Phi, psi and omega in degrees: 000122183242136174260002179089002174287148176287347187287134180270130185295345188275003177086011186265011183095207179272145173280145176297152179292150187295140178260144174281133177281131181250346171239175183293146180266002178274122187299147179308313187296340171292311186296320181270005181066032177086000186271133173248358177249138177277347181127197183298316183235081183295148174283141176285163180308323186275347186300150182260134177226150178212148185286139180283160190273060179232168177289135182275122179296150175279354180267013180286138174290161191296332181287323183293315175309314182291329174295314180303321188290318183288334192262046170284341169233174182292129172225148177284166175298317182300322184288321178291327176298319189287329185282325184271345187070028180245158173296138180315318181301319172303314181284327175299328179286314182291324177290323177302318178303313184291324181291323183292326182274006182066026184263349189216137178252141185241156178222142179300162176299151176286122184295153178292155181292140172295154184290134184283148177293118184291325178300320177294321177294327180298319182294319180291313184299316176298325179293319176293321178293326186286333176283337189270000000 
């Protein structure tokens, strides 16, 4: 019987205040069905993913549905993990499922820009300065 007071009836003093849960209580190995590997070619954290324009099966687990809801535009694997509040390794497994089922389109990471030619940049700067 609880009257709402923080005092514990077992004589052990006061109970700590209840904490609000900020993450899912479901363990990652449950979400991935015990799998820790995304398959032959796991997506890098920088890879871009987007939901395919296909009908979503009613049998998908909630995490798969949440991914598809967030991926209406291009997102990186790391961004999807942040939205779900799950480790990127767990999200990589779920994304591999969606990709295998044809529900997700993937794009390779955008390569870093090549280093600009410094002499060309100086010529551009000099040209701009001469016009001002």
